[in-house]
N, CA, C and O atoms as a GROMACS GRO file, in nm:
protein
  596
    1MET      N    1   5.181   3.029  -1.112
    1MET     CA    2   5.188   2.901  -1.054
    1MET      C    3   5.109   2.868  -0.935
    1MET      O    4   5.053   2.761  -0.916
    2GLU      N    5   5.110   2.961  -0.863
    2GLU     CA    6   4.991   2.946  -0.773
    2GLU      C    7   4.854   2.936  -0.810
    2GLU      O    8   4.774   2.876  -0.740
    3LYS      N    9   4.818   3.000  -0.929
    3LYS     CA   10   4.719   2.979  -0.998
    3LYS      C   11   4.672   2.847  -1.049
    3LYS      O   12   4.556   2.806  -1.045
    4ASP      N   13   4.789   2.777  -1.103
    4ASP     CA   14   4.800   2.617  -1.123
    4ASP      C   15   4.749   2.545  -1.054
    4ASP      O   16   4.659   2.467  -1.085
    5LYS      N   17   4.817   2.568  -0.910
    5LYS     CA   18   4.800   2.491  -0.809
    5LYS      C   19   4.635   2.499  -0.719
    5LYS      O   20   4.596   2.410  -0.643
    6ARG      N   21   4.581   2.588  -0.741
    6ARG     CA   22   4.480   2.624  -0.698
    6ARG      C   23   4.372   2.561  -0.818
    6ARG      O   24   4.288   2.484  -0.771
    7GLU      N   25   4.366   2.580  -0.934
    7GLU     CA   26   4.297   2.504  -1.073
    7GLU      C   27   4.308   2.344  -1.044
    7GLU      O   28   4.215   2.266  -1.065
    8GLU      N   29   4.429   2.309  -0.995
    8GLU     CA   30   4.457   2.159  -0.961
    8GLU      C   31   4.360   2.099  -0.849
    8GLU      O   32   4.284   2.002  -0.847
    9GLU      N   33   4.388   2.186  -0.766
    9GLU     CA   34   4.292   2.153  -0.638
    9GLU      C   35   4.146   2.165  -0.677
    9GLU      O   36   4.068   2.072  -0.658
   10LEU      N   37   4.111   2.267  -0.726
   10LEU     CA   38   3.948   2.263  -0.771
   10LEU      C   39   3.916   2.120  -0.821
   10LEU      O   40   3.837   2.042  -0.769
   11ARG      N   41   4.004   2.096  -0.948
   11ARG     CA   42   3.978   1.950  -1.003
   11ARG      C   43   3.955   1.859  -0.920
   11ARG      O   44   3.858   1.783  -0.926
   12ARG      N   45   4.064   1.858  -0.810
   12ARG     CA   46   4.074   1.740  -0.717
   12ARG      C   47   3.958   1.719  -0.625
   12ARG      O   48   3.916   1.612  -0.582
   13ILE      N   49   3.899   1.879  -0.595
   13ILE     CA   50   3.802   1.869  -0.495
   13ILE      C   51   3.668   1.788  -0.579
   13ILE      O   52   3.603   1.693  -0.537
   14SER      N   53   3.654   1.852  -0.697
   14SER     CA   54   3.538   1.829  -0.775
   14SER      C   55   3.508   1.673  -0.786
   14SER      O   56   3.398   1.619  -0.769
   15ILE      N   57   3.631   1.611  -0.819
   15ILE     CA   58   3.609   1.473  -0.822
   15ILE      C   59   3.597   1.408  -0.714
   15ILE      O   60   3.538   1.299  -0.716
   16GLU      N   61   3.658   1.467  -0.574
   16GLU     CA   62   3.602   1.392  -0.441
   16GLU      C   63   3.469   1.392  -0.398
   16GLU      O   64   3.410   1.302  -0.336
   17LEU      N   65   3.407   1.548  -0.452
   17LEU     CA   66   3.310   1.537  -0.425
   17LEU      C   67   3.166   1.470  -0.484
   17LEU      O   68   3.058   1.447  -0.429
   18ARG      N   69   3.215   1.450  -0.624
   18ARG     CA   70   3.125   1.340  -0.700
   18ARG      C   71   3.146   1.230  -0.637
   18ARG      O   72   3.048   1.157  -0.630
   19LEU      N   73   3.263   1.183  -0.577
   19LEU     CA   74   3.259   1.023  -0.528
   19LEU      C   75   3.190   1.047  -0.410
   19LEU      O   76   3.092   0.978  -0.385
   20LEU      N   77   3.224   1.134  -0.336
   20LEU     CA   78   3.137   1.151  -0.196
   20LEU      C   79   2.993   1.151  -0.228
   20LEU      O   80   2.926   1.072  -0.163
   21GLU      N   81   2.929   1.228  -0.321
   21GLU     CA   82   2.774   1.213  -0.344
   21GLU      C   83   2.746   1.088  -0.364
   21GLU      O   84   2.652   1.036  -0.305
   22GLN      N   85   2.835   1.006  -0.465
   22GLN     CA   86   2.791   0.862  -0.500
   22GLN      C   87   2.769   0.799  -0.372
   22GLN      O   88   2.661   0.750  -0.340
   23THR      N   89   2.888   0.802  -0.287
   23THR     CA   90   2.872   0.727  -0.158
   23THR      C   91   2.747   0.748  -0.080
   23THR      O   92   2.699   0.650  -0.022
   24ALA      N   93   2.681   0.875  -0.071
   24ALA     CA   94   2.589   0.926   0.018
   24ALA      C   95   2.476   0.858  -0.059
   24ALA      O   96   2.392   0.785  -0.006
   25GLU      N   97   2.480   0.884  -0.166
   25GLU     CA   98   2.338   0.782  -0.252
   25GLU      C   99   2.350   0.661  -0.223
   25GLU      O  100   2.244   0.603  -0.203
   26ALA      N  101   2.468   0.586  -0.213
   26ALA     CA  102   2.475   0.458  -0.182
   26ALA      C  103   2.376   0.413  -0.044
   26ALA      O  104   2.273   0.346  -0.033
   27LEU      N  105   2.474   0.497   0.065
   27LEU     CA  106   2.446   0.479   0.182
   27LEU      C  107   2.318   0.502   0.195
   27LEU      O  108   2.260   0.424   0.270
   28GLN      N  109   2.254   0.584   0.146
   28GLN     CA  110   2.081   0.640   0.187
   28GLN      C  111   2.029   0.489   0.106
   28GLN      O  112   1.952   0.409   0.160
   29SER      N  113   2.071   0.475   0.008
   29SER     CA  114   1.992   0.353  -0.057
   29SER      C  115   1.958   0.247   0.040
   29SER      O  116   1.847   0.213   0.081
   30ARG      N  117   2.108   0.190   0.075
   30ARG     CA  118   2.090   0.090   0.214
   30ARG      C  119   2.026   0.137   0.320
   30ARG      O  120   1.978   0.048   0.388
   31ILE      N  121   2.005   0.258   0.363
   31ILE     CA  122   1.908   0.269   0.480
   31ILE      C  123   1.798   0.276   0.423
   31ILE      O  124   1.716   0.233   0.504
   32ASP      N  125   1.746   0.306   0.326
   32ASP     CA  126   1.607   0.288   0.267
   32ASP      C  127   1.564   0.132   0.265
   32ASP      O  128   1.452   0.092   0.295
   33MET      N  129   1.674   0.051   0.223
   33MET     CA  130   1.632  -0.111   0.243
   33MET      C  131   1.621  -0.149   0.367
   33MET      O  132   1.547  -0.243   0.393
   34ILE      N  133   1.694  -0.083   0.471
   34ILE     CA  134   1.700  -0.120   0.611
   34ILE      C  135   1.592  -0.103   0.666
   34ILE      O  136   1.539  -0.189   0.736
   35ASN      N  137   1.534   0.035   0.636
   35ASN     CA  138   1.390   0.042   0.670
   35ASN      C  139   1.287  -0.018   0.647
   35ASN      O  140   1.194  -0.036   0.725
   36ALA      N  141   1.299  -0.063   0.506
   36ALA     CA  142   1.187  -0.137   0.469
   36ALA      C  143   1.195  -0.289   0.535
   36ALA      O  144   1.093  -0.355   0.556
   37VAL      N  145   1.309  -0.328   0.561
   37VAL     CA  146   1.336  -0.455   0.680
   37VAL      C  147   1.274  -0.415   0.785
   37VAL      O  148   1.171  -0.481   0.793
   38MET      N  149   1.283  -0.340   0.873
   38MET     CA  150   1.262  -0.311   0.949
   38MET      C  151   1.094  -0.280   0.991
   38MET      O  152   1.033  -0.306   1.095
   39THR      N  153   1.053  -0.218   0.873
   39THR     CA  154   0.885  -0.249   0.875
   39THR      C  155   0.826  -0.364   0.852
   39THR      O  156   0.718  -0.388   0.904
   40ASP      N  157   0.889  -0.455   0.769
   40ASP     CA  158   0.844  -0.593   0.779
   40ASP      C  159   0.889  -0.685   0.905
   40ASP      O  160   0.839  -0.795   0.930
   41LEU      N  161   0.960  -0.641   0.957
   41LEU     CA  162   0.972  -0.708   1.097
   41LEU      C  163   0.887  -0.660   1.213
   41LEU      O  164   0.836  -0.733   1.298
   42THR      N  165   0.880  -0.549   1.207
   42THR     CA  166   0.797  -0.448   1.297
   42THR      C  167   0.647  -0.519   1.288
   42THR      O  168   0.577  -0.540   1.387
   43TYR      N  169   0.607  -0.553   1.145
   43TYR     CA  170   0.481  -0.609   1.153
   43TYR      C  171   0.472  -0.730   1.179
   43TYR      O  172   0.362  -0.780   1.203
   44ALA      N  173   0.595  -0.809   1.179
   44ALA     CA  174   0.597  -0.967   1.203
   44ALA      C  175   0.607  -0.969   1.348
   44ALA      O  176   0.573  -1.075   1.401
   45ASN      N  177   0.649  -0.867   1.432
   45ASN     CA  178   0.648  -0.865   1.557
   45ASN      C  179   0.514  -0.848   1.608
   45ASN      O  180   0.473  -0.932   1.688
   46MET      N  181   0.431  -0.743   1.572
   46MET     CA  182   0.271  -0.714   1.598
   46MET      C  183   0.221  -0.825   1.588
   46MET      O  184   0.174  -0.886   1.684
   47SER      N  185   0.225  -0.880   1.440
   47SER     CA  186   0.156  -1.008   1.451
   47SER      C  187   0.187  -1.124   1.554
   47SER      O  188   0.098  -1.201   1.590
   48LEU      N  189   0.281  -1.130   1.588
   48LEU     CA  190   0.308  -1.256   1.669
   48LEU      C  191   0.266  -1.219   1.829
   48LEU      O  192   0.237  -1.304   1.914
   49GLU      N  193   0.269  -1.070   1.850
   49GLU     CA  194   0.201  -1.047   1.996
   49GLU      C  195   0.058  -1.052   1.989
   49GLU      O  196  -0.010  -1.089   2.085
   50GLY      N  197   0.002  -1.008   1.861
   50GLY     CA  198  -0.134  -1.018   1.815
   50GLY      C  199  -0.192  -1.200   1.843
   50GLY      O  200  -0.298  -1.241   1.888
   51LEU      N  201  -0.094  -1.259   1.804
   51LEU     CA  202  -0.142  -1.425   1.771
   51LEU      C  203  -0.130  -1.468   1.930
   51LEU      O  204  -0.221  -1.544   1.963
   52GLU      N  205  -0.062  -1.442   2.007
   52GLU     CA  206  -0.038  -1.489   2.148
   52GLU      C  207  -0.162  -1.468   2.225
   52GLU      O  208  -0.193  -1.548   2.314
   53LYS      N  209  -0.244  -1.352   2.193
   53LYS     CA  210  -0.361  -1.355   2.223
   53LYS      C  211  -0.477  -1.443   2.182
   53LYS      O  212  -0.574  -1.461   2.256
   54GLU      N  213  -0.461  -1.503   2.046
   54GLU     CA  214  -0.576  -1.578   2.027
   54GLU      C  215  -0.571  -1.713   2.075
   54GLU      O  216  -0.479  -1.762   2.140
   55LYS      N  217  -0.684  -1.775   2.035
   55LYS     CA  218  -0.717  -1.908   2.086
   55LYS      C  219  -0.711  -1.989   1.967
   55LYS      O  220  -0.706  -1.935   1.857
   56GLU      N  221  -0.711  -2.153   1.986
   56GLU     CA  222  -0.731  -2.216   1.882
   56GLU      C  223  -0.869  -2.203   1.811
   56GLU      O  224  -0.972  -2.155   1.859
   57ASN      N  225  -0.854  -2.248   1.703
   57ASN     CA  226  -0.979  -2.241   1.618
   57ASN      C  227  -1.018  -2.115   1.600
   57ASN      O  228  -1.130  -2.099   1.552
   58SER      N  229  -0.940  -2.001   1.634
   58SER     CA  230  -0.995  -1.857   1.610
   58SER      C  231  -0.987  -1.855   1.473
   58SER      O  232  -0.928  -1.935   1.401
   59GLU      N  233  -1.067  -1.734   1.434
   59GLU     CA  234  -1.085  -1.691   1.273
   59GLU      C  235  -1.006  -1.609   1.253
   59GLU      O  236  -1.024  -1.504   1.315
   60LEU      N  237  -0.897  -1.616   1.170
   60LEU     CA  238  -0.794  -1.496   1.144
   60LEU      C  239  -0.784  -1.451   1.005
   60LEU      O  240  -0.794  -1.538   0.919
   61LEU      N  241  -0.766  -1.330   0.968
   61LEU     CA  242  -0.723  -1.285   0.848
   61LEU      C  243  -0.635  -1.290   0.824
   61LEU      O  244  -0.571  -1.234   0.914
   62VAL      N  245  -0.550  -1.337   0.724
   62VAL     CA  246  -0.419  -1.364   0.672
   62VAL      C  247  -0.380  -1.267   0.559
   62VAL      O  248  -0.422  -1.289   0.446
   63PRO      N  249  -0.286  -1.138   0.588
   63PRO     CA  250  -0.239  -1.101   0.480
   63PRO      C  251  -0.185  -1.205   0.354
   63PRO      O  252  -0.116  -1.307   0.365
   64ILE      N  253  -0.247  -1.136   0.221
   64ILE     CA  254  -0.144  -1.212   0.120
   64ILE      C  255  -0.093  -1.096   0.037
   64ILE      O  256  -0.055  -1.123  -0.077
   65GLY      N  257  -0.089  -0.976   0.077
   65GLY     CA  258  -0.030  -0.906  -0.011
   65GLY      C  259  -0.142  -0.801  -0.075
   65GLY      O  260  -0.261  -0.830  -0.059
   66GLY      N  261  -0.105  -0.671  -0.150
   66GLY     CA  262  -0.204  -0.595  -0.225
   66GLY      C  263  -0.338  -0.550  -0.121
   66GLY      O  264  -0.446  -0.507  -0.160
   67ASN      N  265  -0.305  -0.570  -0.011
   67ASN     CA  266  -0.416  -0.539   0.066
   67ASN      C  267  -0.532  -0.605   0.062
   67ASN      O  268  -0.644  -0.554   0.063
   68SER      N  269  -0.499  -0.752   0.057
   68SER     CA  270  -0.593  -0.871   0.047
   68SER      C  271  -0.579  -0.984   0.124
   68SER      O  272  -0.465  -1.028   0.112
   69PHE      N  273  -0.641  -1.042   0.191
   69PHE     CA  274  -0.661  -1.120   0.313
   69PHE      C  275  -0.729  -1.265   0.277
   69PHE      O  276  -0.810  -1.263   0.184
   70ILE      N  277  -0.709  -1.360   0.325
   70ILE     CA  278  -0.750  -1.495   0.336
   70ILE      C  279  -0.818  -1.515   0.475
   70ILE      O  280  -0.761  -1.473   0.575
   71LYS      N  281  -0.907  -1.560   0.482
   71LYS     CA  282  -0.950  -1.593   0.616
   71LYS      C  283  -0.920  -1.764   0.638
   71LYS      O  284  -0.934  -1.857   0.559
   72ALA      N  285  -0.878  -1.760   0.763
   72ALA     CA  286  -0.820  -1.870   0.772
   72ALA      C  287  -0.855  -1.939   0.964
   72ALA      O  288  -0.899  -1.864   1.052
   73LYS      N  289  -0.830  -2.060   0.984
   73LYS     CA  290  -0.831  -2.089   1.165
   73LYS      C  291  -0.754  -2.109   1.205
   73LYS      O  292  -0.677  -2.184   1.146
   74LEU      N  293  -0.725  -2.065   1.311
   74LEU     CA  294  -0.599  -2.097   1.394
   74LEU      C  295  -0.586  -2.238   1.474
   74LEU      O  296  -0.651  -2.264   1.575
   75ASP      N  297  -0.494  -2.322   1.415
   75ASP     CA  298  -0.514  -2.460   1.453
   75ASP      C  299  -0.427  -2.470   1.568
   75ASP      O  300  -0.464  -2.520   1.675
   76ASN      N  301  -0.299  -2.417   1.544
   76ASN     CA  302  -0.236  -2.423   1.695
   76ASN      C  303  -0.122  -2.305   1.677
   76ASN      O  304  -0.046  -2.294   1.581
   77SER      N  305  -0.128  -2.227   1.785
   77SER     CA  306  -0.075  -2.101   1.803
   77SER      C  307   0.093  -2.112   1.863
   77SER      O  308   0.174  -2.020   1.869
   78ASP      N  309   0.109  -2.222   1.893
   78ASP     CA  310   0.257  -2.237   1.952
   78ASP      C  311   0.336  -2.289   1.876
   78ASP      O  312   0.451  -2.302   1.916
   79LYS      N  313   0.302  -2.336   1.745
   79LYS     CA  314   0.384  -2.382   1.637
   79LYS      C  315   0.402  -2.268   1.514
   79LYS      O  316   0.305  -2.251   1.440
   80LEU      N  317   0.513  -2.197   1.494
   80LEU     CA  318   0.497  -2.134   1.356
   80LEU      C  319   0.596  -2.168   1.288
   80LEU      O  320   0.679  -2.238   1.346
   81ILE      N  321   0.623  -2.125   1.127
   81ILE     CA  322   0.708  -2.142   1.057
   81ILE      C  323   0.792  -2.015   1.033
   81ILE      O  324   0.747  -1.918   0.972
   82VAL      N  325   0.913  -2.019   1.082
   82VAL     CA  326   1.020  -1.882   1.069
   82VAL      C  327   1.124  -1.883   0.958
   82VAL      O  328   1.200  -1.979   0.940
   83GLY      N  329   1.124  -1.777   0.890
   83GLY     CA  330   1.207  -1.790   0.788
   83GLY      C  331   1.356  -1.753   0.882
   83GLY      O  332   1.370  -1.689   0.986
   84MET      N  333   1.465  -1.829   0.789
   84MET     CA  334   1.596  -1.833   0.861
   84MET      C  335   1.705  -1.735   0.780
   84MET      O  336   1.808  -1.687   0.828
   85GLY      N  337   1.653  -1.721   0.646
   85GLY     CA  338   1.756  -1.681   0.566
   85GLY      C  339   1.773  -1.791   0.443
   85GLY      O  340   1.743  -1.909   0.457
   86ALA      N  341   1.817  -1.745   0.343
   86ALA     CA  342   1.877  -1.836   0.212
   86ALA      C  343   1.759  -1.918   0.197
   86ALA      O  344   1.780  -2.037   0.177
   87SER      N  345   1.617  -1.872   0.203
   87SER     CA  346   1.523  -1.970   0.174
   87SER      C  347   1.496  -2.073   0.246
   87SER      O  348   1.424  -2.159   0.197
   88VAL      N  349   1.539  -2.087   0.363
   88VAL     CA  350   1.528  -2.182   0.478
   88VAL      C  351   1.430  -2.152   0.585
   88VAL      O  352   1.457  -2.064   0.666
   89SER      N  353   1.333  -2.210   0.592
   89SER     CA  354   1.232  -2.208   0.709
   89SER      C  355   1.219  -2.315   0.800
   89SER      O  356   1.221  -2.427   0.749
   90VAL      N  357   1.204  -2.307   0.928
   90VAL     CA  358   1.184  -2.368   1.045
   90VAL      C  359   1.085  -2.354   1.123
   90VAL      O  360   1.034  -2.243   1.136
   91GLU      N  361   1.041  -2.460   1.188
   91GLU     CA  362   0.925  -2.440   1.272
   91GLU      C  363   0.976  -2.432   1.395
   91GLU      O  364   1.055  -2.517   1.438
   92LYS      N  365   0.933  -2.322   1.469
   92LYS     CA  366   0.938  -2.246   1.628
   92LYS      C  367   0.833  -2.242   1.688
   92LYS      O  368   0.727  -2.239   1.625
   93THR      N  369   0.836  -2.238   1.849
   93THR     CA  370   0.750  -2.217   1.896
   93THR      C  371   0.720  -2.035   1.886
   93THR      O  372   0.800  -1.954   1.838
   94LEU      N  373   0.603  -2.008   1.936
   94LEU     CA  374   0.570  -1.902   1.950
   94LEU      C  375   0.669  -1.788   2.023
   94LEU      O  376   0.693  -1.675   1.979
   95GLN      N  377   0.709  -1.836   2.121
   95GLN     CA  378   0.816  -1.766   2.215
   95GLN      C  379   0.949  -1.763   2.120
   95GLN      O  380   1.005  -1.654   2.108
   96GLU      N  381   0.992  -1.855   2.064
   96GLU     CA  382   1.111  -1.873   1.988
   96GLU      C  383   1.110  -1.767   1.852
   96GLU      O  384   1.208  -1.713   1.801
   97ALA      N  385   0.977  -1.757   1.814
   97ALA     CA  386   0.979  -1.677   1.685
   97ALA      C  387   0.980  -1.540   1.723
   97ALA      O  388   1.024  -1.455   1.646
   98LYS      N  389   0.931  -1.510   1.841
   98LYS     CA  390   0.945  -1.371   1.912
   98LYS      C  391   1.063  -1.321   1.930
   98LYS      O  392   1.090  -1.202   1.912
   99GLU      N  393   1.140  -1.404   1.964
   99GLU     CA  394   1.298  -1.385   2.018
   99GLU      C  395   1.405  -1.353   1.898
   99GLU      O  396   1.503  -1.278   1.889
  100ILE      N  397   1.325  -1.469   1.788
  100ILE     CA  398   1.415  -1.434   1.650
  100ILE      C  399   1.380  -1.306   1.606
  100ILE      O  400   1.474  -1.228   1.599
  101VAL      N  401   1.249  -1.256   1.570
  101VAL     CA  402   1.215  -1.127   1.526
  101VAL      C  403   1.299  -1.022   1.634
  101VAL      O  404   1.382  -0.938   1.596
  102LYS      N  405   1.271  -1.038   1.743
  102LYS     CA  406   1.318  -0.934   1.831
  102LYS      C  407   1.472  -0.907   1.817
  102LYS      O  408   1.520  -0.794   1.821
  103LYS      N  409   1.539  -1.016   1.800
  103LYS     CA  410   1.679  -1.002   1.776
  103LYS      C  411   1.716  -0.949   1.659
  103LYS      O  412   1.816  -0.879   1.644
  104ARG      N  413   1.626  -0.985   1.559
  104ARG     CA  414   1.663  -0.926   1.412
  104ARG      C  415   1.630  -0.794   1.416
  104ARG      O  416   1.708  -0.725   1.350
  105LEU      N  417   1.519  -0.718   1.483
  105LEU     CA  418   1.490  -0.577   1.467
  105LEU      C  419   1.605  -0.503   1.576
  105LEU      O  420   1.622  -0.382   1.578
  106GLU      N  421   1.682  -0.601   1.666
  106GLU     CA  422   1.778  -0.526   1.723
  106GLU      C  423   1.916  -0.506   1.606
  106GLU      O  424   1.978  -0.405   1.572
  107ASN      N  425   1.925  -0.603   1.580
  107ASN     CA  426   2.050  -0.615   1.483
  107ASN      C  427   2.019  -0.490   1.353
  107ASN      O  428   2.100  -0.399   1.332
  108THR      N  429   1.914  -0.504   1.289
  108THR     CA  430   1.878  -0.418   1.165
  108THR      C  431   1.882  -0.258   1.255
  108THR      O  432   1.932  -0.163   1.195
  109GLU      N  433   1.849  -0.246   1.340
  109GLU     CA  434   1.847  -0.092   1.399
  109GLU      C  435   2.009  -0.074   1.398
  109GLU      O  436   2.064   0.006   1.323
  110LYS      N  437   2.076  -0.153   1.486
  110LYS     CA  438   2.206  -0.127   1.495
  110LYS      C  439   2.309  -0.094   1.347
  110LYS      O  440   2.406  -0.020   1.336
  111THR      N  441   2.242  -0.180   1.249
  111THR     CA  442   2.281  -0.135   1.098
  111THR      C  443   2.245  -0.017   1.070
  111THR      O  444   2.325   0.066   1.026
  112ARG      N  445   2.117   0.009   1.092
  112ARG     CA  446   2.054   0.134   1.040
  112ARG      C  447   2.125   0.294   1.108
  112ARG      O  448   2.130   0.405   1.055
  113LEU      N  449   2.168   0.254   1.225
  113LEU     CA  450   2.257   0.370   1.285
  113LEU      C  451   2.372   0.368   1.259
  113LEU      O  452   2.424   0.480   1.265
  114SER      N  453   2.449   0.274   1.226
  114SER     CA  454   2.573   0.267   1.176
  114SER      C  455   2.607   0.353   1.027
  114SER      O  456   2.703   0.426   1.001
  115LEU      N  457   2.488   0.313   0.940
  115LEU     CA  458   2.484   0.336   0.799
  115LEU      C  459   2.430   0.520   0.830
  115LEU      O  460   2.473   0.597   0.744
  116GLN      N  461   2.359   0.572   0.922
  116GLN     CA  462   2.320   0.700   0.931
  116GLN      C  463   2.428   0.770   0.986
  116GLN      O  464   2.433   0.891   0.967
  117GLN      N  465   2.546   0.698   1.073
  117GLN     CA  466   2.645   0.770   1.099
  117GLN      C  467   2.752   0.799   0.982
  117GLN      O  468   2.822   0.900   0.977
  118GLN      N  469   2.754   0.708   0.901
  118GLN     CA  470   2.850   0.683   0.796
  118GLN      C  471   2.778   0.799   0.711
  118GLN      O  472   2.855   0.880   0.659
  119LEU      N  473   2.658   0.817   0.692
  119LEU     CA  474   2.600   0.904   0.593
  119LEU      C  475   2.649   1.035   0.631
  119LEU      O  476   2.728   1.091   0.555
  120SER      N  477   2.605   1.103   0.762
  120SER     CA  478   2.646   1.179   0.811
  120SER      C  479   2.799   1.231   0.818
  120SER      O  480   2.816   1.350   0.795
  121GLN      N  481   2.907   1.153   0.847
  121GLN     CA  482   3.058   1.186   0.820
  121GLN      C  483   3.068   1.227   0.642
  121GLN      O  484   3.146   1.312   0.600
  122VAL      N  485   2.990   1.162   0.568
  122VAL     CA  486   3.014   1.190   0.443
  122VAL      C  487   2.941   1.325   0.394
  122VAL      O  488   2.985   1.384   0.296
  123ALA      N  489   2.824   1.376   0.467
  123ALA     CA  490   2.778   1.480   0.451
  123ALA      C  491   2.868   1.602   0.515
  123ALA      O  492   2.868   1.710   0.456
  124GLU      N  493   2.943   1.585   0.630
  124GLU     CA  494   3.006   1.669   0.664
  124GLU      C  495   3.163   1.688   0.594
  124GLU      O  496   3.238   1.785   0.595
  125LYS      N  497   3.178   1.560   0.537
  125LYS     CA  498   3.285   1.571   0.390
  125LYS      C  499   3.257   1.672   0.304
  125LYS      O  500   3.328   1.768   0.275
  126MET      N  501   3.132   1.638   0.259
  126MET     CA  502   3.088   1.714   0.119
  126MET      C  503   3.082   1.845   0.182
  126MET      O  504   3.159   1.921   0.124
  127SER      N  505   3.020   1.900   0.282
  127SER     CA  506   3.033   2.026   0.323
  127SER      C  507   3.149   2.110   0.328
  127SER      O  508   3.160   2.219   0.272
  128ALA      N  509   3.249   2.045   0.413
  128ALA     CA  510   3.376   2.124   0.392
  128ALA      C  511   3.433   2.128   0.265
  128ALA      O  512   3.494   2.230   0.231
  129GLY      N  513   3.417   2.001   0.164
  129GLY     CA  514   3.472   2.041   0.026
  129GLY      C  515   3.430   2.122  -0.031
  129GLY      O  516   3.492   2.189  -0.113
  130ARG      N  517   3.291   2.140   0.004
  130ARG     CA  518   3.215   2.266  -0.091
  130ARG      C  519   3.287   2.391  -0.056
  130ARG      O  520   3.340   2.463  -0.140
  131GLU      N  521   3.288   2.411   0.062
  131GLU     CA  522   3.354   2.545   0.111
  131GLU      C  523   3.438   2.582   0.051
  131GLU      O  524   3.448   2.690  -0.007
  132ARG      N  525   3.557   2.442   0.061
  132ARG     CA  526   3.680   2.496   0.012
  132ARG      C  527   3.668   2.518  -0.129
  132ARG      O  528   3.734   2.612  -0.173
  133PHE      N  529   3.585   2.441  -0.225
  133PHE     CA  530   3.565   2.495  -0.350
  133PHE      C  531   3.533   2.606  -0.382
  133PHE      O  532   3.592   2.667  -0.471
  134GLU      N  533   3.440   2.653  -0.318
  134GLU     CA  534   3.363   2.783  -0.323
  134GLU      C  535   3.480   2.895  -0.277
  134GLU      O  536   3.491   2.989  -0.355
  135SER      N  537   3.563   2.895  -0.164
  135SER     CA  538   3.683   2.974  -0.116
  135SER      C  539   3.778   2.967  -0.276
  135SER      O  540   3.830   3.063  -0.333
  136LEU      N  541   3.776   2.821  -0.319
  136LEU     CA  542   3.922   2.859  -0.426
  136LEU      C  543   3.851   2.942  -0.561
  136LEU      O  544   3.916   3.017  -0.634
  137VAL      N  545   3.725   2.915  -0.578
  137VAL     CA  546   3.657   2.968  -0.685
  137VAL      C  547   3.668   3.141  -0.664
  137VAL      O  548   3.710   3.214  -0.753
  138ALA      N  549   3.633   3.176  -0.565
  138ALA     CA  550   3.650   3.297  -0.502
  138ALA      C  551   3.763   3.356  -0.536
  138ALA      O  552   3.757   3.456  -0.608
  139GLU      N  553   3.898   3.302  -0.488
  139GLU     CA  554   4.017   3.337  -0.495
  139GLU      C  555   4.060   3.363  -0.656
  139GLU      O  556   4.133   3.452  -0.700
  140LEU      N  557   3.989   3.249  -0.732
  140LEU     CA  558   4.069   3.262  -0.886
  140LEU      C  559   3.967   3.383  -0.946
  140LEU      O  560   4.011   3.453  -1.037
  141ARG      N  561   3.869   3.402  -0.909
  141ARG     CA  562   3.770   3.510  -0.983
  141ARG      C  563   3.808   3.669  -0.916
  141ARG      O  564   3.772   3.778  -0.961
  142LYS      N  565   3.877   3.646  -0.815
  142LYS     CA  566   3.953   3.772  -0.746
  142LYS      C  567   4.053   3.813  -0.810
  142LYS      O  568   4.062   3.929  -0.849
  143GLU      N  569   4.174   3.691  -0.839
  143GLU     CA  570   4.283   3.706  -0.909
  143GLU      C  571   4.232   3.755  -1.036
  143GLU      O  572   4.284   3.858  -1.079
  144GLN      N  573   4.151   3.707  -1.096
  144GLN     CA  574   4.126   3.724  -1.242
  144GLN      C  575   4.068   3.864  -1.292
  144GLN      O  576   4.084   3.914  -1.403
  145SER      N  577   3.991   3.920  -1.173
  145SER     CA  578   3.932   4.065  -1.204
  145SER      C  579   4.040   4.124  -1.153
  145SER      O  580   4.044   4.235  -1.205
  146SER      N  581   4.138   4.110  -1.073
  146SER     CA  582   4.240   4.220  -1.064
  146SER      C  583   4.355   4.224  -1.147
  146SER      O  584   4.451   4.296  -1.119
  147LYS      N  585   4.351   4.144  -1.259
  147LYS     CA  586   4.408   4.105  -1.367
  147LYS      C  587   4.354   4.168  -1.502
  147LYS      O  588   4.421   4.191  -1.603
  148ASP      N  589   4.237   4.188  -1.487
  148ASP     CA  590   4.152   4.270  -1.558
  148ASP      C  591   4.180   4.416  -1.575
  148ASP      O  592   4.182   4.486  -1.676
  149VAL      N  593   4.201   4.443  -1.448
  149VAL     CA  594   4.185   4.598  -1.432
  149VAL      C  595   4.308   4.645  -1.468
  149VAL      O  596   4.330   4.766  -1.466
   0.00000   0.00000   0.00000
């Protein structure tokens, strides 16, 4: 009967480990997305900082993707269009835009830290589960080899 309990626990741990692995993968995927958003916001912040130093009618290179740029002249450095989410953009001052981007970076960093903490907890549970799994397998092998003698 003891053997049956250990085999049942092995099955249960195996299922739990698979679920934990899926959870870890999902968390890592979310962390990767958050890192991409943070990179985008960091570039936006750097661009805003650089824009602050430019004078009106300065010639700029505006990135359009694929390592390609458009030459443009700066008409008004104090009025910017800022995305607010859900495909909505509004005109803001340079200072307001910098504050919005800074706040988004802070919130995104908090989210990333929370996800990393969750991932760490899942990894700890997986490690403990694997240790218990290996211990049960060793017990069952030892039991089996003593019966074979």
